[in-house]
DRENMITI-789995 format. One record per residue (C-alpha): x, y, z. Coordinates in steps of 0.2 Angstrom, whole numbers, plus 5000, padded with zeros to 4 digits. Layout:
<sites>
XYZ/...
</sites>
This chain:
<sites>
497449104996/495749064999/495349145014/493449095020/493149265029/494349395021/494849405001/496649505006/497649545022/497249725021/496649795037/494749845034/493549955044/491549935042/491750105033/493050035018/492049855016/490649975012/491350034996/491349874988/490049944978/489149914959/488650044949/487750074933/488650154920/488350214901/489350224887/490150384877/491350384861/493050394862/494750474855/496550454861/498050514860/499850414858/501550484861/502750384852/504750404858/504950564847/503550654857/502450624840/500650624843/499250494834/497450494835/496050374833/494550424832/492850334835/491150384828/490450514841/488550504847/487350524833/486350594844/487450754848/485950884842/486451034854/488251044857/489051194864/490651254854/492151254865/494051304863/495351174864/497051154862/497651004849/499350954848/499950944830/501750874828/502950874814/504050714806/505450774820/504350794836/504350954838/502451004844/501551154842/499851204850/498551254839/496851334845/495351264836/493651274839/493151074846/491151044844/491250864850/490850794866/492050854879/492350774897/491950924904/490250934900/489850784909/488950634908/487450644920/487550844922/488850964918/489950984932/489751194936/488451304938/487151284952/486151124954/484851084968/484850904973/483150814980/483450684995/482050564995/482150465013/481250285011/480750135023/479949985023/478249955031/478949765039/479649695054/481249715045/481149885041/480649925058/482249845065/483149945077/484750065068/485850155075/485750355071/484150315061/482350295072/481050165068/479750295069/478750285054/479150455047/480950485056/482150525042/484150485045/484850585061/486050695052/484750755041/483450795053/483750965060/482150965068/483050815080/484650905082/485450845065/486550955056/485950925038/487451065032/488750935036/488250835022/487250985009/487151155011/485251215005/485651385000/486951474990/487351595001/488051455014/489651445003/491151545008/492651605002/493651464989/495051404999/494451415017/493051285018/492051285034/491751095034/491850955024/490050925016/489750854998/489351034995/490951105001/491850964992/491250994974/491351184977/493051184983/493651044969/492951144957/493751304961/492051374965/491251314948/490051214956/488751234968/487851094974/486351124985/484950994992/483250985000/482650835010/480850775002/479550865014/477450835016/477050965005/475450975017/476350985032/477951065027/479050945036/480350805033/479550625030/480050465025/479050375012/478650205018/478350055006/477849875005/479449765002/478249624997/478549544978/480149684978/481649594969/482749724966/482949904970/482449974954/480749904960/480849984976/481350144968/479850134958/478650084971/479450244981/478950364968/477250284963/476850314982/477350484981/476250514968/474850434975/474850554992/475550704984/475050694965/474950884960/475650954976/477350934976/478451084967/479650964957/479951124947/481351174959/482351034955/481951044935/483251204931/484151094917/484250974903/484650814909/485950704905/487350794893/488150634893/489650744886/488550824871/488450994878/488451094894/486851074903/487251214916/486651344903/485051234899/483251244903/481951124913/481450984903/480150904913/481450784923/482150824940/483950844937/484450724951/483650644963/484350544979/483350384987/484050325004/483250185013/483250125030/484149965028/485549875036/485049685033/483949595024/482249665016/481149545009/481849474992/483049624989/484649604986/485849605003/487449634993/487049794989/487549954994/487150084983/487150124964/487750284954/485850284946/484050304950/483550184938/481650074938/480250224935/480750254916/478950264911/478150344928/477450524928/477150624942/476050804942/476850934950/476251094955/475551214942/475051044933/476651004925/477050824924/478850764926/479550594923/481250504926/481750404912/483550464912/483850394928/484850554935/485150524953/485650384966/484950244975/485850224993/485150034997/485850045015/485650215018/486050195038/487850225031/487950405022/489450465021/490350595008/491750455004/490350344998/489350474987/490750544980/491550374975/489650334965/489550504958/491150494951/490650344942/489150434936/489950614931/491250544920/491350364919/492550334931/493250174933/493950084950/495750144951/496950154968/496449984975/494550024976/493649874976/495149794973/494749794954/496549724944/495849744927/497349704916/498749744929/499649644938/499849784954/498749874965/499150044973/498250144986/498150334982/497250494979/495550544974/493750514969/493750324971/494850334987/494150464997/494750495015/496250385015/497750475011/496750635008/494950685006/495250794991/495150734973/496750714961/497350854948/496850724934/495050714939/494850904943/495750924924/494550804915/493150874923/493651044917/493851114935/495651164931/496551204915/498451154915/499651294913/500651284896/502251274904/501551154918/501051054904/502950954898/503150854882/504750824875/504550934862/504051064877/505351044892/505651194902/507351264903/507351314922/506551254937/504751254939/503851324955/502751214962/501451254975/500251184987/499051114975/497251144983/497951344987/498451354970/497751244958/499451204949/499951034946/501150984932/500650854920/502150754911/502050644895/503050484897/504050414881/503550264871/501650254879/500250234865/499150304871/500050444879/500350404897/500650554911/501550574926/500550694937/501650814951/500450864965/501150984982/500150934994/500651045011/499250975020/498751155023/496951135016/495551065024/495250915012/496850875011/496750785026/496150605030/494150575035/494550395041/496150295049/496450405062/496750275075/496550095073/495549955083/496550005100/496550165097/498450195094/498550355082/498950325063/500050445059/499650555044/500450545028/501650675025/501950855016/502650844999/502550814981/501250644977/501850584959/500750474949/500650394932/498950384922/498450324908/496650364908/496550504894/497650604889/496250724881/494550804886/494050774868/492650624862/492750544880/492850354880/491850244894/493250234904/492350124914/492449984902/494250024898/495350124909/495050014926/496650014938/497450144928/498350254939/500050204952/500750314966/502550324965/503450304983/504750404987/505550274997/505550174982/505249994976/505749824983/505649634986/504649585001/504849445011/503249415020/503849315037/502249255046/500249295044/499349315058/497549415063/497949565072/496949655085/497649815081/496849805061/495249735068/495649575069/495949555051/497449435044/499049535043/500649485034/502149535043/503449585033/505349565034/506149735041/507549715026/506949725008/508049684990/508049864980/507049844965/506449994955/505949944939/504749774944/504649784964/503149844975/503350004988/502350035004/500850084997/500649954986/500249764987/501449614989/500649484977/501049294982/500349124984/499849135002/499349015015/497549005018/496849055035/495249105039/494649215056/494049135071/493249215086/494849305100/495549375086/496649245080/496649135064/496448965059/497548865047/496448795032/497948755018/499648805011/499948874997/498948814981/500148834969/499249004960/498949184965/497349194963/496849324950/495349394941/495349544927/493849534920/492649614934/492549804933/491749814951/492649704962/494449604957/495549484965/497549474966/498049364980/499149494991/499649555007/499649745011/501149835018/500549875037/501749785048/503749775047/504449645061/503549705077/503349885070/501649935064/501750055049/500250065042/500950115025/499750065016/498850235021/500050315017/500650345036/502450405041/503150425058/505150435057/505250365074/504550205068/505750085063/505450025044/504150185042/504350275025/503750425016/502850415001/502950614998/504550684991/505050835000/506950825002/508150924988/508950794979/507550674979/506850624961/506350494950/507250414934/508450304929/509750354943/508250344957/507250224965/505850244958/505950264938/504850334930/503950204919/502250194910/500950054916/501249874911/499949774904/499649594911/499349474899/498549314908/498349204895/499049034897/500148954896/501549074899/500549244906/501849404909/501849574908/502149704894/503949764892/504649904902/505150044889/506650144896/506650334896/507550484898/506250564911/506750624927/506150734940/507150804955/506850934966/508351064965/507651164979/506251204993/505651365002/504251435010/502751495001/503051634992/501251664985/500651755001/499551635008/500551535021/500251375011/501851285019/503351245007/503451264988/504751164977/505951194963/505751054951/506950984936/506050904923/507050814908/506950704894/508750654892/509450604907/509850434903/511550434914/511450294928/512650384942/512150264955/512250074956/510750004950/509649834948/508649814933/507349664933/505949634922/505549624903/506649784899/506849854882/508150004877/507650124864/508150264856/508150444866/508350594857/509450734861/510550654874/512150734877/513350624872/512350524860/512050364870/510550294877/510850214893/512650284900/513350184914/514550324923/516350284928/516350144944/514550134943/513849934943/512049884934/511449714938/510249634926/509449514938/507849414943/506549504950/506149454968/504149514966/503049404958/502449454941/501249304935/500049224943/500349034935/501948954940/503348924930/504048754925/505248784939/503548814951/503948994952/502949154951/504149254941/504649264925/506649274919/507349444916/507549504898/508649664893/508549714874/509449844867/508549894852/509049934834/509750104833/510150104852/511850124860/512150054879/513750124884/514750104900/516150224905/517750204912/517950044925/516050024927/515149854927/513549774919/513149584927/511849484920/511449364932/509949224939/509549174919/509449324914/509449374894/510249534887/510049544870/510849664858/509849684842/510449704823/511049874820/511149914840/512849924849/513549894867/515049994870/516349964883/517750094889/519250064894/519249964911/517449924910/516649744912/515349634907/515049474918/513749364912/513449224926/512149104935/511249034920/511149184911/511449234892/512249384881/511549374861/512349484849/511249484835/512249454816/512349664813/512449714830/514049754839/514749734856/516549834859/517749814875/518849954878/520649954883/520849844896/518949784895/518149624902/516849514897/516749364908/515449214906/515249114921/513849014923/513049084908/513049094889/513449214875/513049174858/513749284842/512649254827/513249214809/513949384800/514049464816/514849624816/515449514835/516749554848/517949714844/519149724858/520349854861/522249824867/522349714882/520449674884/519949494889/518449384887/518449244901/517449084900/517449024916/516448874925/514948814917/515148974906/514748954887/515349074871/514849034855/515549134839/514849134823/515449314818/516849394817/518149424830/519149594829/520549674838/521349834836/523049804827/524449754836/523649734852/523649594865/521849534866/521449384875/520049254875/520249134890/519348974892/519648904909/519048774920/517148704917/517048834903/516548794884/517048904867/516148844854/516848934835/515748904821/516049014806/517149154813/518549254809/519849274823/520749434818/522249494831/521549374845/522549244857/521349114863/521849014876/521048854883/521648814898/521448654910/519748604912/519148714896/518548644881/518748724864/517348654851/517448684832/516048584824/515548504809/515548644794/516548754804/517548884794/518948974806/520049094798/521649154810/522549294803/523549444808/524149384825/522549244828/523149114839/522148974846/523248884860/522648734871/523648714885/524048524895/522448484902/521348574890/520348494876/519748524858/518548434847/519048494830/517648404818/518448314802/517548424792/517848594799/519048704791/520248814800/521348914789/522948994792/523248864806/525048814807/525948754824/526248934826/524548994826/523648834833/524548724846/523948574854/524448414859/523648224855/523048214872/521848374873/521048304856/519348244859/518948094848/517148004845/516048164841/516048344848/515248384865/
</sites>
């Protein structure tokens, strides 16, 4: 989709557009952990920063894992870099920022601007207390203004950092004042010959030096040793001759000279590395470490933008939850909660961010691994009130990915939205619901040796939706006045369930869409149809591209699902929060709990990394009013299991799926299909590649692989249906076991492959049906083992190739029937106790060098109208009129097939 005025169909207010920022980031060394299927932790450690001279020793918990996967917590002193030390400053203790308002001595710089007078000395209105502004709504100026944690008075940046840190961090700020008058004053500079904002920063500081050298108390803002870069805790350090954090805010919302216009803010104060300014007391100050912030377009000074950019500088925070639409090495975008998307669903940080910054420590019983599974349900109370999230390690991930569970009861001031309260026509956009918010994180499993996340972990969080994942159909695209006249995709009110590979109401719907552009009067002009490619860019860490629509409208109803809105009275509106007893995530739910997949975009066959199934499940087993005495809404009792491999509801699996061994399951099976349940292995209806297949689709076919040592089990009368070109493979050493009356149906161009040392066993009265599909048993395969009264049916356009053993229970009545349009090819096979019947229109092929052995009750009968191709060089032992019967009309001459 090549939109000339919008890249996507998501509704964007001016506030959101201004979040398309670029930041400047530095690197740190790294160490990450990995979790195997058994829970084994592996370590790979990069070289630590050699400049780490002053490192504070800090206790940390390191996991030691035995070969059996039993994990024990071992306390040790860790003296290396820690994420909780912060990059630009340590996020605890007291720190005072300095805010310098700047302008330009030019006609452009004096242009009218809302909320900021053109008067040469005026600062941004909200910070100008003398003219009715309320600077405390942005920053406090005195530590005495902070109240009790959990009872914030406003949504200022100072209060945000204080509340999110649990009272550990107190940030205050002063506006730069003329030291001669004691009044706030804007510093105006000439824009002449300025080519970038680094040069502008230097000119501002040079102006201050020229006017106030030796007269301004810079020491008030120098209380720490700058830029710990994770190596030490600078909250307890002393002055170093550099102000701790300086913010320059420019009066600008248009073009100023030759300065870049596509730049809004940067999480650095760069440009004055060698500049020195004399403060009071004849002390010299410099700015070489760049601790600070540049607001190029300062008319937009809101907490959301500042918090977003501060996160980049505070812990190398990458873009996630669809911030700037950065895709990186993924093929999804999901909205969510956190510093990158402050205000859209909630105004707080998320639990991973708080943990990584050292603002909270996980309770051992809430930090769950395969070797540390709770024996009873966990009580989950309101996150911002009690700060007790759950972290659950996801099996088969390396490095370890985690599922985070936060209870958000919407009782805290920062658990409210700060934007998208109403649409463009004044209609109220419903708030996100209270309940459990679940998200998968692939950022950092440890605080130790933090890596440069911004260069490695972009788009590495995904919010699970309680309503599940689906295949969506886009019915039309139109400019919608409600959504600020932006282009919106109207989705079908009905979707097809797709737990493994679908999308949801808070994620995007990727696709190759018709191209439009916006024109006046809130309408859209057609430019071109789909262009046989889904536009995709994975290489940019600041801005991304994945051609898509977002879920804002279903049929005629605006649901605003992308912003987490929920109104049960609106058809199609769904709750992203899990808040009902019985709700959960796992193999018997929609959604399941799966690790984030990587997208390999290389031509000619791009695709996603495999989906490794696991037995991890989370379920709400009870709820009640808050019992902690803080009136914090509802609390939930949550059951967490690692061995829940039962599929107890009809499910549809799509994608590149791998079934592996799951330890300690109650019955020894790694997937267990319950009695009467149907599992459909199907082709996805959601795009999973950006380049088309030879059949001009953007969807790779589904493959389901049972790996060595793994067992797929079907209880009585259950069914597996492999359809729409899917492939089901049973690897060497793996088993598929069907109990009495269970069925396995291969159809619609699909195939079943059983490798030589694999086993496929049909129970009594079990049925394997091949219809418009293919099944192949390799040479020396353990092959098909059938109990009495079981059946194998090869139907129209079905093909069964047997090069292994055909075994049946002694004395049993086992039938292999080839019906009209079906083909059975016997290569090197031993048919023991099998009755093979070729019905009219069916075909039996025994090719060259085939060696077929009929023994016990083994029998082949080609009925009239059936065909047999028996190559002259093929050998059939045990063949006589009794167990190999066909008439001359059935014999194909002149070559097989």
